[in-house]
C-alpha positions in Angstrom: -99.2 -63.7 -27.7 -99.8 -62.5 -31.0 -98.9 -58.9 -31.7 -101.7 -57.0 -32.7 -103.7 -53.7 -33.4 -107.5 -53.4 -33.3 -108.9 -50.3 -35.2 -112.4 -48.8 -35.3 -113.1 -47.9 -39.1 -116.0 -46.2 -38.3 -118.0 -47.5 -40.8 -121.7 -48.7 -40.9 -124.5 -47.0 -38.8 -123.4 -47.7 -35.1 -124.7 -44.5 -33.4 -125.8 -44.3 -30.4 -123.5 -47.4 -29.5 -120.9 -45.3 -30.9 -121.2 -41.6 -30.2 -118.9 -42.0 -26.9 -117.1 -44.9 -27.3 -115.0 -46.6 -30.2 -116.5 -49.7 -31.7 -114.6 -52.4 -29.6 -115.5 -50.7 -26.5 -119.4 -51.5 -27.2 -120.3 -53.9 -24.2 -121.5 -57.1 -26.7 -121.8 -59.5 -24.0 -120.1 -59.6 -20.6 -117.1 -58.2 -22.1 -116.8 -55.1 -24.6 -115.1 -56.7 -27.6 -111.6 -55.4 -26.9 -111.9 -57.4 -23.8 -113.1 -60.4 -25.5 -110.9 -60.3 -28.3 -107.3 -59.7 -26.6 -108.5 -62.4 -23.7 -109.3 -65.0 -25.5 -106.8 -64.5 -28.8 -104.5 -64.0 -26.5 -103.6 -60.4 -28.0 -100.4 -58.3 -27.4 -101.8 -54.9 -28.6 -99.4 -52.7 -29.7 -101.8 -50.0 -30.3 -105.5 -49.1 -31.1 -106.9 -46.8 -34.1 -110.2 -44.6 -33.7 -111.8 -42.2 -35.9 -110.6 -38.9 -35.6 -113.3 -37.5 -33.2 -112.8 -40.2 -30.7 -108.9 -39.8 -30.6 -109.2 -37.5 -27.0 -112.3 -39.9 -25.6 -110.4 -43.1 -26.5 -106.9 -41.8 -24.8 -108.5 -41.3 -21.7 -110.0 -44.6 -21.5 -106.9 -46.3 -22.5 -103.4 -47.3 -21.8 -102.5 -48.2 -25.4 -100.8 -46.2 -27.9 -103.9 -44.2 -29.7 -103.5 -43.8 -33.4 -99.8 -43.7 -32.9 -96.7 -44.8 -34.9 -95.8 -48.7 -34.3 -92.8 -49.4 -32.4 -91.1 -52.8 -33.4 -89.0 -54.9 -36.1 -89.9 -54.3 -39.6 -90.5 -57.9 -40.5 -92.6 -58.6 -37.1 -95.8 -60.2 -38.2 -98.7 -58.4 -36.6 -102.2 -59.1 -36.9 -105.2 -56.0 -37.4 -108.6 -56.7 -36.4 -111.8 -54.9 -37.1 -113.6 -53.8 -33.6 -116.8 -54.2 -35.1 -116.1 -58.0 -35.6 -117.4 -58.8 -31.8 -116.4 -62.5 -32.1 -113.3 -63.5 -32.3 -113.0 -66.2 -35.6 -110.9 -69.1 -36.0 -109.5 -68.0 -39.2 -108.0 -65.5 -37.6 -105.3 -67.9 -36.6 -104.8 -69.5 -40.2 -104.3 -66.0 -41.8 -100.7 -65.7 -43.5 -98.9 -62.9 -44.0 -99.9 -60.5 -46.7 -103.5 -61.8 -46.5 -106.5 -59.5 -45.7 -110.1 -61.0 -44.7 -113.1 -59.1 -46.1 -116.4 -59.6 -45.3 -118.0 -60.2 -48.5 -121.9 -58.6 -48.4 -120.1 -55.0 -47.3 -116.5 -55.3 -48.7 -115.2 -54.1 -45.2 -111.9 -55.5 -43.9 -112.5 -57.4 -41.1 -108.7 -58.5 -40.5 -105.2 -58.2 -42.3 -101.9 -60.0 -41.3 -98.8 -57.9 -42.1 -95.4 -57.4 -41.5 -94.6 -54.4 -39.0 -93.5 -52.3 -42.0 -96.5 -53.0 -44.0 -99.1 -52.3 -41.0 -97.0 -48.6 -40.9 -97.6 -48.6 -44.6 -101.1 -49.5 -44.5 -102.2 -47.4 -41.8 -100.6 -44.5 -43.1 -102.8 -45.2 -46.8 -100.3 -47.1 -48.4 -101.3 -50.5 -50.3 -98.7 -53.4 -49.3 -100.6 -55.3 -52.0 -102.4 -57.6 -50.2 -104.3 -61.5 -51.1 -107.7 -61.3 -50.4 -110.1 -63.7 -48.7 -114.0 -63.1 -48.5 -115.8 -64.4 -46.0 -119.5 -65.2 -46.2 -120.9 -64.8 -43.0 -121.5 -61.2 -41.8 -119.4 -60.9 -38.9 -119.3 -57.1 -38.7 -121.7 -54.7 -36.4 -123.1 -52.2 -38.7 -126.5 -51.7 -37.3 -127.5 -50.5 -33.6 -129.5 -54.1 -33.4 -126.8 -56.3 -34.2 -126.0 -56.5 -30.7 -128.9 -59.2 -30.6 -127.0 -61.0 -33.3 -124.1 -61.8 -31.6 -125.6 -61.7 -27.9 -125.7 -64.9 -26.9 -122.5 -66.5 -28.3 -120.5 -63.7 -26.8 -122.1 -64.5 -23.3 -121.6 -67.9 -23.2 -117.8 -67.2 -24.5 -117.2 -64.0 -21.8 -118.7 -67.0 -19.4 -116.4 -69.7 -20.2 -113.4 -66.7 -19.7 -114.8 -65.7 -16.8 -115.0 -69.0 -15.1 -111.6 -69.9 -16.3 -109.9 -67.8 -13.6 -111.4 -69.7 -10.9 -111.3 -73.6 -9.9 -115.1 -74.6 -9.3 -114.1 -75.9 -6.1 -113.6 -72.6 -4.4 -117.2 -71.8 -5.5 -118.4 -70.5 -2.7 -122.5 -70.0 -2.1 -123.8 -67.9 0.9 -126.2 -69.7 3.4 -129.6 -69.4 3.2 -129.3 -68.7 -1.0 -131.4 -71.2 -3.1 -129.2 -72.7 -5.6 -130.7 -74.8 -8.8 -129.4 -76.4 -11.5 -125.8 -78.1 -12.8 -124.0 -75.0 -14.1 -121.3 -73.3 -12.5 -122.3 -70.4 -10.0 -119.3 -68.1 -9.3 -119.8 -65.2 -7.0 -117.0 -63.0 -5.8 -115.6 -63.1 -2.3 -116.4 -59.1 -2.3 -120.3 -59.8 -3.5 -123.1 -60.4 -1.0 -126.2 -61.9 -1.9 -128.9 -62.2 0.7 -130.7 -65.3 2.2 -133.6 -65.5 0.0 -131.8 -65.1 -3.2 -132.8 -67.5 -6.1 -129.5 -68.8 -8.4 -131.2 -70.6 -11.1 -128.0 -72.3 -13.6 -130.8 -75.0 -15.1 -129.8 -73.7 -18.4 -126.5 -72.0 -17.8 -123.6 -70.6 -15.5 -123.9 -67.6 -13.5 -121.1 -64.9 -12.6 -121.5 -62.5 -10.0 -118.8 -60.0 -10.1 -117.0 -58.2 -6.5 -119.1 -55.4 -4.8 -122.2 -56.6 -6.2 -125.4 -57.0 -4.1 -127.9 -59.4 -5.0 -130.9 -58.9 -2.4 -133.2 -61.0 -0.6 -136.0 -62.5 -3.1 -134.0 -61.8 -6.5 -134.4 -64.4 -9.0 -131.3 -64.5 -11.2 -131.3 -66.9 -14.2 -128.3 -68.5 -15.8 -126.6 -67.5 -18.4 -126.0 -64.7 -16.9 -123.5 -62.5 -15.7 -123.8 -59.4 -13.1 -120.7 -57.0 -13.3 -119.0 -55.1 -10.3 -120.7 -52.8 -7.9 -124.2 -53.8 -9.3 -127.4 -53.8 -7.0 -130.1 -56.4 -7.9 -133.3 -55.1 -6.1 -135.8 -57.5 -4.0 -138.5 -59.0 -6.7 -136.0 -58.4 -9.3 -136.3 -61.5 -12.0 -133.0 -61.6 -14.2 -133.8 -63.6 -17.1 -131.5 -65.9 -19.5 -128.6 -64.3 -21.7 -128.1 -61.3 -19.6 -125.2 -59.0 -19.3 -125.2 -56.0 -16.9 -122.0 -53.9 -17.1 -120.5 -52.3 -13.8 -122.6 -49.9 -11.2 -125.7 -50.7 -12.7 -129.2 -50.7 -10.1 -131.7 -52.9 -11.8 -135.0 -54.1 -10.4 -138.1 -55.6 -11.8 -138.1 -58.1 -15.4 -135.0 -57.8 -17.3 -134.3 -60.5 -19.9 -131.8 -60.9 -22.8 -130.6 -57.4 -22.2 -127.0 -56.0 -22.5 -126.1 -53.4 -19.9 -122.9 -50.8 -21.3 -122.8 -50.0 -17.2 -123.7 -47.3 -14.9 -127.7 -47.6 -15.9 -130.1 -47.1 -13.2 -133.3 -49.4 -13.7 -134.7 -49.7 -10.5 -138.4 -50.2 -10.5 -140.6 -52.6 -11.7 -141.4 -52.9 -15.5 -140.5 -55.6 -18.2 -137.1 -54.7 -20.3 -136.3 -57.5 -22.8 -133.7 -58.3 -25.4 -132.7 -54.7 -25.5 -129.3 -52.4 -25.0 -128.9 -49.8 -22.7 -126.0 -47.3 -22.5 -124.3 -46.1 -19.8 -125.9 -43.0 -17.7 -129.8 -44.4 -18.9 -132.3 -43.7 -16.2 -135.5 -45.2 -16.8 -138.5 -43.7 -14.6 -140.6 -46.2 -12.7 -142.7 -48.7 -14.7 -141.0 -48.2 -17.8 -141.8 -51.2 -19.9 -140.8 -52.2 -23.7 -142.2 -54.4 -26.2 -139.3 -57.2 -27.5 -142.1 -59.4 -29.8 -144.6 -57.9 -32.1 -148.3 -59.0 -31.8 -147.9 -60.9 -35.7 -144.7 -63.0 -34.2 -143.1 -61.6 -37.4 -139.5 -59.9 -38.5 -138.7 -56.7 -36.9 -138.3 -53.5 -38.8 -136.1 -50.4 -37.3 -134.0 -47.8 -38.9 -130.5 -46.6 -37.9 -131.2 -42.9 -37.8 -134.3 -40.8 -37.6 -133.8 -39.9 -41.4 -132.8 -43.4 -42.6 -134.8 -46.0 -44.1 -136.9 -48.8 -42.6 -134.7 -51.8 -42.6 -135.4 -55.9 -41.8 -133.3 -56.6 -38.7 -133.6 -60.4 -38.9 -134.9 -60.8 -35.3 -137.8 -61.9 -34.2 -137.1 -60.7 -30.5 -135.7 -57.4 -30.2 -136.6 -54.8 -27.7 -135.1 -51.2 -27.9 -131.6 -49.5 -28.2 -131.3 -46.6 -25.7 -128.4 -44.5 -26.0 -126.1 -42.9 -23.2 -127.8 -40.3 -20.7 -131.6 -41.4 -22.1 -134.0 -40.8 -19.4 -137.6 -42.4 -19.5 -140.4 -40.8 -17.5 -142.5 -43.1 -15.1 -144.6 -45.5 -16.8 -143.0 -44.8 -20.2 -144.0 -47.4 -22.9 -141.3 -48.3 -25.3 -142.4 -50.2 -28.7 -140.9 -52.7 -30.8 -137.3 -52.0 -32.3 -136.9 -48.5 -31.0 -133.9 -46.7 -30.7 -133.5 -43.2 -28.3 -130.2 -41.7 -29.6 -127.6 -40.0 -26.9 -129.3 -38.0 -24.5 -132.9 -38.2 -25.5 -135.3 -37.3 -22.7 -138.6 -39.1 -22.8 -141.6 -37.7 -21.2 -144.7 -38.2 -23.0 -147.7 -39.9 -22.9 -147.8 -41.9 -26.1 -145.6 -44.8 -26.7 -141.8 -44.3 -27.3 -141.5 -45.6 -31.0 -139.3 -45.3 -34.0 -135.8 -43.7 -33.8 -135.3 -40.3 -31.9 -132.8 -38.1 -32.4 -130.1 -37.2 -30.3 -130.7 -34.7 -27.5 -134.1 -34.4 -27.7 -136.4 -33.1 -24.7 -139.9 -34.7 -25.9 -143.0 -34.1 -24.2 -146.9 -33.9 -25.0 -145.9 -30.1 -25.6 -143.7 -31.5 -28.6 -140.2 -32.0 -29.4 -137.2 -29.3 -28.6 -133.4 -29.7 -28.4 -131.8 -30.4 -24.8 -130.2 -27.3 -24.0 -126.3 -28.1 -23.6 -125.8 -26.4 -21.0 -127.8 -28.3 -18.8 -127.6 -31.4 -20.5 -124.0 -31.1 -19.2 -124.6 -30.2 -15.8 -127.4 -32.8 -15.4 -124.5 -35.6 -16.8 -122.1 -34.4 -14.6 -124.1 -34.3 -11.5 -125.6 -37.9 -12.7 -122.0 -39.4 -12.9 -120.8 -38.1 -9.4 -123.3 -39.8 -7.8 -121.5 -42.8 -9.2 -117.9 -41.5 -8.2 -117.2 -40.8 -12.2 -115.6 -37.3 -13.0 -117.0 -35.9 -16.2 -113.1 -35.6 -17.7 -112.8 -32.5 -20.4 -112.7 -34.9 -23.1 -115.9 -36.3 -22.8 -117.5 -33.0 -22.1 -116.4 -31.8 -25.0 -117.3 -34.5 -27.2 -121.0 -34.3 -25.5 -120.8 -30.3 -26.9 -119.9 -31.4 -30.3 -122.5 -34.4 -30.5 -125.2 -31.9 -29.7 -124.1 -29.5 -32.0 -123.8 -31.8 -34.8 -127.5 -33.2 -33.9 -129.3 -30.1 -33.3 -127.2 -27.4 -35.5 -126.6 -25.3 -32.3 -123.2 -23.2 -31.6 -122.9 -23.9 -28.2 -120.8 -21.2 -27.7 -118.4 -23.2 -26.1 -114.7 -23.2 -27.8 -111.6 -24.5 -27.0 -108.0 -25.1 -28.5 -108.1 -27.5 -31.8 -112.3 -27.4 -31.7 -113.6 -28.3 -35.1 -114.4 -25.3 -36.7 -117.8 -26.7 -38.5 -120.3 -29.5 -38.2 -119.0 -32.4 -39.8 
């Protein structure tokens, strides 16, 4: 196994995807980027490096050392991989010690091969004298909508990794479930797929993880992965290239979407080509557009104050940050982005890019009060058996202060003295 570190360089404009996680923890397919890199490249992780604002949060969710000095032999070769690189690249294996791979369009580092002593120097601001290799392809995520660029390849790769864990002859389908197509259908023994459900593997494999329930008359179309502890409700239509993270409740029509996890889209309504953060709750009838009437390239902007940019996508729905909530009957326009903590309950369609922690009704927009927000978040998380850690609550508080300019009056040792 290759010795490696994976780092989040904090570059690009990836909010809200990276508000509550490092870039390598974004679910970019069925797996997070870190899971995909580690499994496909057989990495032996020596440590993880993240921006200072995420150290405490990352330490809560990872066993590997976070931003700590690397132990080992000085001459041992180590590869450093940018966590914004969602897809493993063949060139990683070809890098020689002392070489660094650079994304030509941005000048950002994709990966570097160093000795352990050189790596220590590099991580502390030193310059070990690397030889640069430029790569023409844009391989680093730098905007929220870039999940769409890697989605299909990531899901395909993840399916191969997941299916390799079990022999095909061990695949068991419950009686009364209608299976179509020749691709594999792998159902965990602890999952429950009811009679009358349809699993259509004509266009790609299907994986249903443990403790997941697929109710009668639901239709699941491959390629698709449904993570652990999910519920797929009656009459749901899960369309191809969908990856649902753990503990989600899904109903209605969902296609080409990536759910980070712990989200609730239980009711009817269309959701297409979208990235959905954790603890999102979509009210009944919430529906989005993922294709312009002109069939042209979709324009979006990475933040409320940013300029419009070409996304390179014809099919692009929305990006909904963690803890976003919509009222019943909400319409979401093509390319819309709701940042972390948005509560949308207006009669007009949700469009453009909404600021974090915005409470939006027909009466106008105001900040979601932090005390109430954290209280609601704690209730939502506890309903799924997840405790809100102090690190998580502190990160939410800082994000709120940065977004609204309001001092929460909540303090703790080491809290930054200014909003940066």
